[in-house]
C-alpha positions in Angstrom: -14.6 -431.5 -113.2 -13.9 -435.3 -113.7 -10.9 -435.1 -113.3 -9.3 -438.0 -110.4 -6.6 -436.9 -108.2 -3.2 -438.6 -108.4 -2.3 -441.5 -106.7 1.3 -440.5 -107.1 2.9 -437.5 -106.4 3.3 -435.0 -109.1 6.5 -432.8 -108.1 7.9 -430.0 -108.6 11.0 -431.0 -109.8 12.2 -434.3 -108.6 15.8 -435.5 -108.3 15.6 -438.1 -111.9 18.9 -440.9 -111.0 20.0 -443.7 -113.8 21.6 -445.9 -112.1 26.0 -444.9 -112.7 24.7 -442.8 -109.3 25.2 -446.4 -107.6 27.6 -447.2 -109.0 29.6 -444.4 -107.9 29.0 -444.6 -104.7 29.4 -448.0 -103.9 33.1 -447.2 -106.0 33.5 -444.4 -102.9 32.2 -447.0 -100.1 34.4 -450.3 -101.2 37.9 -448.2 -102.0 37.2 -446.9 -98.5 37.4 -442.6 -100.1 34.5 -441.5 -98.4 35.3 -438.3 -96.7 36.8 -435.1 -99.0 39.1 -436.2 -101.6 38.8 -439.6 -103.7 38.6 -440.5 -107.5 35.3 -439.0 -107.7 35.9 -435.6 -106.8 38.4 -435.5 -108.7 36.5 -436.6 -111.9 34.1 -433.7 -111.6 36.0 -430.8 -111.2 38.3 -432.1 -114.1 35.1 -432.6 -116.5 33.0 -429.8 -115.2 35.7 -426.6 -116.1 36.2 -428.3 -119.2 32.5 -428.0 -119.7 32.3 -424.5 -118.5 35.5 -423.3 -120.1 37.1 -422.5 -116.6 40.0 -423.5 -116.0 39.0 -424.7 -112.4 37.1 -425.3 -110.8 36.2 -425.8 -106.4 33.8 -429.1 -105.4 32.1 -427.7 -102.5 29.2 -429.0 -100.2 25.9 -426.5 -101.7 25.8 -423.6 -103.7 24.8 -421.6 -100.8 28.6 -422.7 -99.7 30.7 -422.0 -103.2 28.5 -418.1 -103.0 29.9 -418.0 -98.9 33.1 -418.2 -100.8 32.2 -415.5 -103.8 31.6 -412.9 -101.9 34.6 -413.4 -99.5 36.9 -413.4 -102.0 35.3 -410.0 -103.9 35.5 -408.7 -100.4 39.0 -409.6 -100.3 40.2 -408.9 -103.6 38.7 -404.9 -103.3 38.8 -404.1 -99.4 41.5 -406.3 -98.1 42.1 -408.9 -95.1 39.4 -407.6 -92.4 40.5 -407.9 -88.7 40.0 -410.6 -86.4 35.6 -411.2 -86.6 35.0 -409.0 -89.0 33.5 -410.4 -92.6 35.8 -409.3 -95.9 32.2 -407.0 -96.5 32.4 -404.4 -93.2 31.2 -400.9 -93.7 30.6 -402.1 -97.2 27.6 -402.4 -100.0 26.5 -405.3 -103.0 24.5 -404.4 -105.2 22.3 -407.9 -105.3 19.3 -409.4 -107.7 16.3 -408.6 -105.5 13.9 -411.7 -106.8 16.2 -414.6 -105.7 16.3 -417.0 -103.2 18.0 -415.8 -99.9 20.6 -417.7 -100.8 22.1 -415.7 -103.4 22.5 -412.7 -100.9 22.3 -413.7 -97.7 26.7 -415.2 -98.5 26.7 -411.3 -98.4 25.4 -410.8 -94.4 27.9 -413.2 -93.3 30.4 -410.7 -94.7 29.6 -409.0 -92.5 28.1 -406.1 -95.9 25.2 -405.0 -97.0 22.7 -405.6 -99.9 21.7 -402.8 -102.1 18.3 -404.6 -104.3 17.5 -403.6 -107.9 14.3 -404.3 -109.3 13.5 -407.3 -111.9 12.9 -406.7 -115.9 9.6 -408.5 -117.6 11.6 -409.8 -120.2 13.7 -412.8 -118.5 12.7 -412.0 -114.9 16.4 -411.3 -113.9 17.5 -407.9 -112.9 16.3 -404.7 -115.0 19.9 -403.4 -116.4 18.0 -399.7 -116.4 17.4 -400.3 -112.6 21.3 -401.7 -112.1 22.4 -398.6 -113.8 19.9 -396.0 -111.9 21.8 -397.9 -108.4 25.5 -397.2 -109.8 24.6 -393.8 -110.4 22.5 -393.8 -106.4 25.7 -395.9 -104.5 28.9 -394.6 -107.2 31.7 -396.7 -104.9 29.9 -399.7 -104.8 31.5 -402.6 -106.7 31.0 -405.3 -106.9 27.5 -406.7 -107.9 25.7 -410.2 -107.3 23.7 -411.8 -110.4 21.3 -414.8 -110.9 19.6 -416.8 -113.7 15.9 -417.5 -112.9 14.4 -421.0 -113.3 17.0 -421.0 -115.1 16.6 -418.9 -117.4 19.7 -416.4 -118.3 19.2 -412.6 -117.4 20.9 -409.7 -119.7 24.3 -410.0 -119.1 25.8 -408.3 -121.7 24.1 -405.4 -120.5 25.0 -406.1 -116.8 28.3 -406.9 -117.6 29.1 -403.3 -120.1 27.6 -401.7 -116.6 30.0 -403.8 -114.8 33.3 -403.0 -117.0 32.2 -398.8 -116.9 32.2 -398.9 -113.0 34.6 -401.2 -112.1 32.4 -403.7 -110.7 33.3 -407.2 -109.7 30.4 -409.7 -110.5 29.3 -412.9 -109.0 27.4 -414.9 -111.4 24.7 -417.8 -109.1 24.0 -419.7 -111.7 22.8 -422.2 -108.7 19.1 -422.7 -111.5 20.8 -422.2 -114.9 23.4 -425.6 -114.7 23.4 -426.5 -119.0 22.2 -422.9 -119.8 23.8 -421.3 -122.4 24.2 -417.1 -123.1 25.5 -415.4 -126.3 28.6 -412.7 -125.6 30.2 -410.9 -127.5 29.3 -413.5 -130.7 30.4 -417.4 -128.7 28.2 -419.1 -126.3 29.0 -418.8 -123.4 27.5 -421.2 -120.2 26.2 -419.7 -117.1 28.9 -420.4 -114.6 31.2 -418.7 -117.1 30.5 -415.0 -117.0 31.2 -413.9 -113.3 34.5 -412.9 -112.2 33.5 -415.6 -109.6 31.3 -418.2 -110.7 28.8 -420.8 -108.4 26.8 -423.6 -109.0 24.3 -426.1 -107.3 23.7 -429.7 -107.3 20.5 -429.4 -104.6 18.5 -432.6 -104.7 15.9 -430.9 -107.1 18.6 -429.8 -109.4 18.6 -429.9 -113.2 21.9 -432.1 -112.6 22.3 -433.7 -109.0 24.4 -435.2 -106.4 21.2 -434.4 -103.4 23.5 -431.7 -102.2 26.6 -430.0 -103.1 27.7 -427.1 -105.1 30.9 -426.1 -107.1 33.3 -422.5 -107.5 34.9 -421.9 -111.0 37.5 -419.7 -111.6 40.0 -418.8 -114.2 42.2 -417.5 -111.6 44.3 -420.1 -109.8 44.7 -418.1 -106.5 41.1 -417.9 -106.4 40.4 -421.5 -106.5 43.6 -422.6 -104.6 42.3 -419.6 -102.1 38.5 -421.3 -101.9 39.5 -424.4 -101.8 42.0 -423.7 -98.4 39.1 -422.1 -96.8 36.6 -424.5 -97.8 38.8 -427.5 -95.6 39.2 -424.9 -92.3 41.9 -422.8 -93.4 44.5 -425.3 -92.6 48.0 -424.5 -93.1 51.2 -426.8 -94.4 52.8 -427.6 -91.2 52.8 -431.6 -90.1 49.9 -430.2 -87.3 47.0 -429.0 -87.5 47.6 -425.1 -87.7 45.4 -422.0 -88.7 46.2 -418.8 -89.6 42.7 -417.2 -90.6 39.1 -418.2 -90.7 38.6 -421.7 -92.1 35.3 -423.1 -93.0 33.9 -427.1 -93.4 32.4 -426.7 -96.5 34.1 -429.4 -99.7 32.3 -431.8 -100.9 32.2 -435.5 -99.7 33.6 -438.0 -102.8 29.7 -439.7 -102.0 28.6 -437.3 -103.4 30.8 -436.6 -105.6 29.6 -440.5 -107.0 26.4 -438.6 -107.7 27.5 -436.1 -109.4 29.7 -438.4 -111.6 26.8 -440.0 -111.9 24.9 -437.7 -112.9 26.6 -435.1 -116.0 26.8 -437.5 -119.4 22.2 -437.2 -118.9 22.9 -433.8 -118.9 21.4 -432.9 -122.5 18.4 -435.3 -121.6 17.3 -434.2 -118.7 17.8 -430.7 -121.0 15.9 -432.2 -123.5 12.9 -433.0 -121.5 12.6 -430.0 -119.7 12.1 -428.1 -122.4 9.5 -430.9 -123.8 7.8 -429.5 -120.6 7.7 -426.0 -121.6 6.5 -426.3 -124.8 3.6 -429.0 -123.3 2.7 -426.2 -121.5 2.9 -423.0 -123.9 0.7 -425.3 -126.0 -1.9 -426.0 -123.0 -2.1 -423.0 -121.6 -2.0 -421.1 -125.3 -5.9 -420.1 -124.9 -5.7 -418.8 -121.0 -4.7 -414.7 -119.7 -1.9 -416.5 -118.9 1.7 -416.4 -120.7 5.3 -418.5 -120.0 7.6 -416.9 -118.5 9.7 -415.9 -120.9 13.6 -416.2 -122.6 15.6 -413.6 -125.1 15.4 -416.8 -127.9 18.4 -415.4 -129.8 20.4 -414.7 -127.3 19.8 -417.0 -124.6 19.4 -420.5 -124.8 17.2 -421.7 -120.8 18.1 -424.8 -119.4 13.8 -424.5 -118.4 14.1 -425.6 -115.0 11.5 -425.0 -113.9 8.3 -423.9 -116.0 6.5 -420.7 -114.7 3.1 -418.4 -115.7 2.2 -415.1 -115.2 -2.0 -414.0 -115.1 -2.5 -411.6 -116.8 -3.5 -408.3 -115.0 -7.6 -407.9 -116.0 -7.7 -411.8 -115.8 -6.8 -411.6 -111.6 -9.1 -412.7 -108.9 -8.6 -411.3 -105.6 -6.1 -411.8 -104.3 -4.1 -410.8 -100.4 -1.4 -412.0 -98.8 0.4 -411.4 -96.0 3.7 -413.1 -95.2 2.6 -416.6 -93.9 -0.5 -416.7 -94.9 -2.1 -415.7 -98.5 -6.9 -415.6 -99.8 -9.0 -415.0 -102.4 -12.2 -414.8 -103.6 -12.9 -417.1 -106.6 -14.6 -414.8 -109.9 -15.8 -415.7 -112.9 -12.9 -415.9 -115.3 -10.6 -415.4 -113.6 -7.9 -417.0 -111.3 -4.8 -416.5 -109.5 -1.6 -417.8 -107.8 -2.7 -418.9 -104.9 -6.1 -421.0 -106.0 -4.4 -422.3 -108.9 -1.5 -423.9 -106.5 -4.6 -424.5 -104.0 -5.8 -426.9 -107.1 -3.6 -428.7 -107.7 -2.5 -429.9 -104.7 -5.6 -430.8 -104.2 -5.2 -432.8 -107.0 -1.6 -434.5 -105.4 0.3 -431.9 -107.2 3.1 -430.1 -106.5 3.7 -426.4 -107.2 5.4 -423.1 -106.3 4.7 -418.9 -105.4 7.8 -417.6 -106.9 10.4 -416.4 -105.0 9.6 -413.6 -102.7 11.0 -410.5 -103.7 14.2 -410.1 -100.9 13.7 -406.1 -100.3 9.9 -407.3 -99.3 11.5 -410.4 -96.7 11.5 -409.4 -93.4 15.0 -409.4 -93.1 16.1 -407.6 -95.5 13.1 -404.5 -95.2 15.7 -401.8 -94.2 18.0 -402.3 -96.6 17.6 -400.3 -99.9 15.6 -400.8 -102.9 16.3 -399.9 -106.6 14.3 -399.7 -109.5 14.2 -397.8 -112.9 12.3 -394.8 -111.3 15.0 -394.8 -108.5 14.7 -395.8 -104.9 12.1 -397.6 -104.8 11.0 -397.5 -101.2 8.3 -395.3 -100.1 6.9 -394.8 -103.4 3.7 -393.7 -102.5 2.7 -389.8 -101.5 -0.1 -388.5 -100.4 0.7 -385.2 -102.2 1.7 -385.5 -104.7 1.6 -387.4 -107.9 4.2 -390.0 -108.2 2.6 -391.0 -111.2 3.5 -394.7 -111.7 4.8 -396.8 -108.8 7.5 -399.1 -110.3 7.7 -402.6 -108.8 7.7 -405.5 -111.1 9.2 -408.3 -108.6 6.8 -407.8 -106.5 3.9 -408.0 -109.6 5.5 -410.5 -110.8 5.8 -413.2 -107.6 1.9 -411.2 -107.1 1.0 -413.1 -110.6 3.2 -415.9 -110.9 3.9 -418.8 -110.0 6.2 -422.3 -111.2 4.1 -425.0 -112.2 5.0 -428.7 -111.3 8.0 -429.4 -113.9 9.3 -432.6 -113.0 11.4 -434.6 -115.8 9.6 -437.7 -114.9 6.0 -436.6 -115.5 4.3 -438.2 -118.5 2.4 -436.0 -121.1 -1.1 -437.1 -120.5 -0.2 -436.4 -116.9 0.7 -433.1 -117.9 -2.7 -433.3 -119.7 -4.5 -433.6 -116.5 -2.7 -430.6 -115.2 -3.5 -428.3 -117.7 -7.1 -429.9 -117.4 -6.7 -428.6 -113.5 -5.8 -424.6 -114.3 -7.6 -424.1 -116.7 -10.7 -425.4 -115.1 -9.3 -422.7 -111.9 -9.9 -420.2 -114.9 -13.9 -421.7 -114.9 
């Protein structure tokens, strides 16, 4: 194949700077507001609250911090203040999206809770409402759910919220990957990050809007916003000295980081348009291969197309085996697998990534419950009883799927070369 390796690495998704970011960072420097207060923080809290149609936004050090405090809030609302040394979820379980980055669900463990993982569906690669309903039947005493919009694609929010409303379940929404995505709920287009009881976004370095780090908690509750603001600044009480009556955290965003976010915000729609163009170019360029792009609901959602992904048809998969740390495959004519494609891309200096490995398959969470549309997803095989088709959608997508280079600075010519590299894997 006569394709040259890229001289400069093509990244999965790297920050795209425009110049305004440096201006606002220098403003923080020159005015000496370098800590966790200042104009940049005030500006982005105000602008993002308005963008999301929310009353309050609290800028934090990262998306994980936002998720942790959202989880802590939900636990305290349901179960009250915990005893010293215990989290708000001590002795309680939480429903959680299975196929996601572990930052979505680790806060459950931070607060001494236990996550129950809900399987994925093929239509959007997000939490399956049918499996969720089975989980609610099996665990009627659980009243918190963590949802995610994978790779910027909104899940089946209306169906999920209906179940939550029926069973008084609070929703923690992780919109870290879906900043700028929209969902049609009750006839109104809503931003992801405004659909839950507690809402979180991220400005990590590879996100569609970045601060290099940072995150935000969004709410319509003044009490919740003030509680998060207090907890994130070490729970300092209103006293002339440092006094603390409850556990706090150093989770507030720096005014310098907020300057980067402030400079990025005007370019949100531009970034989304660039990401969508990349998705559409892949879909057109790969249409003759036995693969499908990551799907979305065109009628009820508008993704931000943060990452373009593909899944290989089952009958086009070559043999591939993965353990917890390594993967091997056997090349076959006309077939391929994620490992082969990722290794080939890397050989040409382009970065892809495996799909998120589901949480129920992670070593740290292998003792946690996992629920599919058929009920208990653990130990589904039986040597003595014909159990029918084993269901584990998340692991199937992980096995057959991968994330493609999706950097919005990638040129059409560079992407065309990547498409040709992928095609070569099926020869």
